[in-house]
Every structure is written in C-alpha cells, then in structure tokens.
C-alpha positions as CSV (number, residue, x, y, z in Angstrom):
1,M,3.8,-24.5,-6.4
2,L,5.0,-28.1,-6.7
3,S,7.6,-29.4,-9.1
4,L,7.2,-32.7,-10.8
5,E,9.5,-34.4,-8.3
6,E,7.5,-32.9,-5.4
7,L,4.2,-33.9,-6.9
8,K,5.5,-37.5,-7.3
9,R,5.7,-37.6,-3.4
10,D,2.2,-36.4,-2.8
11,R,0.1,-39.6,-3.2
12,D,-3.1,-37.9,-1.9
13,L,-2.9,-35.2,-4.5
14,I,-2.2,-37.7,-7.3
15,N,-5.2,-39.8,-6.3
16,S,-7.4,-36.7,-6.5
17,I,-6.6,-35.9,-10.1
18,D,-9.4,-36.0,-12.6
19,W,-7.5,-37.5,-15.6
20,D,-10.5,-37.0,-17.9
21,M,-11.1,-33.3,-17.2
22,T,-10.2,-30.9,-20.0
23,P,-9.8,-27.1,-19.9
24,E,-13.0,-26.8,-21.9
25,N,-15.1,-29.0,-19.6
26,A,-13.7,-27.3,-16.5
27,V,-14.9,-23.9,-17.8
28,R,-18.2,-25.3,-18.8
29,T,-18.7,-27.1,-15.5
30,Y,-17.5,-24.5,-13.1
31,L,-17.9,-21.1,-14.8
32,E,-20.8,-21.2,-17.3
33,W,-24.3,-20.9,-15.9
34,G,-26.6,-23.7,-16.8
35,N,-23.9,-26.4,-17.2
36,I,-23.7,-27.5,-13.6
37,Y,-23.1,-31.2,-13.9
38,A,-19.6,-32.0,-12.7
39,R,-17.3,-35.0,-13.4
40,G,-19.8,-36.6,-15.8
41,D,-21.4,-38.6,-12.9
42,G,-24.4,-36.4,-12.3
43,S,-22.8,-34.5,-9.5
44,I,-24.0,-30.9,-9.3
45,V,-21.7,-28.0,-8.6
46,R,-23.5,-26.3,-5.7
47,S,-20.8,-24.0,-4.2
48,K,-17.2,-23.0,-4.3
49,D,-16.5,-26.0,-2.1
50,D,-17.0,-28.2,-5.2
51,F,-13.8,-28.5,-7.2
52,T,-11.8,-30.5,-9.7
53,I,-8.0,-31.1,-10.0
54,Y,-6.7,-31.5,-13.5
55,F,-3.8,-30.9,-15.9
56,V,-3.5,-28.4,-18.7
57,I,-0.6,-27.8,-21.1
58,N,0.2,-24.2,-21.8
59,C,1.6,-23.7,-25.3
60,W,1.6,-19.9,-25.5
61,S,5.3,-19.3,-25.2
62,R,8.5,-21.3,-24.6
63,P,9.3,-23.0,-22.3
64,Y,6.0,-24.8,-22.5
65,Y,4.6,-26.0,-19.2
66,I,2.2,-28.6,-17.8
67,Y,0.1,-27.2,-15.0
68,L,-1.9,-29.0,-12.3
69,L,-4.9,-26.8,-11.5
70,K,-7.5,-26.9,-8.8
71,R,-10.7,-25.2,-10.2
72,N,-13.9,-24.2,-8.5
73,S,-16.6,-21.8,-9.5
74,Q,-14.5,-18.8,-8.3
75,E,-10.9,-19.5,-9.2
76,A,-8.2,-21.7,-10.6
77,I,-5.2,-22.3,-8.3
78,E,-1.9,-23.6,-9.8
79,L,-0.8,-26.5,-7.6
80,A,2.2,-27.7,-9.7
81,R,4.1,-26.6,-12.8
82,F,6.8,-28.3,-14.8
83,E,8.2,-28.1,-18.3
84,L,6.7,-30.2,-21.1
85,P,9.3,-32.7,-22.2
86,E,10.8,-31.8,-25.5
87,Q,9.6,-35.0,-27.2
88,F,6.0,-33.7,-26.8
89,E,6.5,-30.2,-28.0
90,K,5.8,-30.8,-31.7
91,P,2.7,-33.0,-31.4
92,V,1.2,-31.0,-28.5
93,C,2.2,-27.4,-29.1
94,E,2.0,-27.0,-32.9
95,L,-0.4,-24.1,-32.3
96,K,-0.4,-21.6,-29.5
97,G,-3.0,-22.3,-26.8
98,V,-4.0,-24.2,-23.7
99,Y,-4.6,-27.9,-24.3
100,A,-5.9,-31.0,-22.4
101,L,-3.5,-33.7,-21.3
102,E,-4.1,-36.6,-23.8
103,G,-2.4,-39.3,-25.8
104,E,1.2,-40.0,-25.3
105,V,1.9,-37.1,-23.0
106,K,-0.9,-38.3,-20.7
107,E,0.4,-41.8,-20.7
108,W,3.9,-40.6,-19.9
109,L,2.7,-38.5,-17.0
110,Q,0.5,-41.2,-15.6
111,K,3.6,-43.5,-15.6
112,E,5.8,-40.8,-14.1
113,L,3.3,-40.3,-11.2
114,N,2.5,-44.1,-10.9
115,A,-1.2,-43.2,-11.4
116,F,-2.6,-46.4,-12.8
C-alpha cells in the first residue's frame, strides 16, 4: 500500500483517479444490481475488468485515514493510505463513518498530488 509521498510519484495512478466518485456511487455502480451505469458517462459495467479508482475518508476511529481504493464488481483494493491532516478532522469526521473526498480536503489533496 502506498503512502502519500509514494503516491505523489505515481503520475499514471494519479491520472486514473475519479475525483467525482463517492463511496455511495461506487457501491451503487459496482455492487447493486440494476444500477450499472459507471462514471456518469453512460458506460456500462460489464465485468470485473471494469473499475474505478477513488478516495474515501475513514472516520471510524483515530487516527483517521484517507484511502485510495480500486473498486470493481468483486472487490475493493486499498492502493494507498495516509492520515487525514489534523486541520480536516473536525469538519470531516464530526460523526463516525466513511465519507467522500470533498470541499477543502479534496482541494488540498488535488494540490498535494498536482492533479489539476
């Protein structure tokens, strides 16, 4: 599993990230029958070879982590994991759960990864 510093050096992986994918949409797209349109562009998930790469923030227990996941219809593979910076703990992890990358934390991470 990659650290943030290792991820910064993997330009191909950074370029494959779906910055708009959320945990809810990943489940709906890849795991629930009948909701087979992926990436919002009309693509159809036809097999386990179709996948998305996206971030989630895990706020179940400290330390809180940001994960980069690769999801297909059969599994989710953790590609990278690094701690959520302290300045984002209160606004993001007010309640326990798994959350999408959005707002200021998303902007911060895009800047860190030079993903504009």
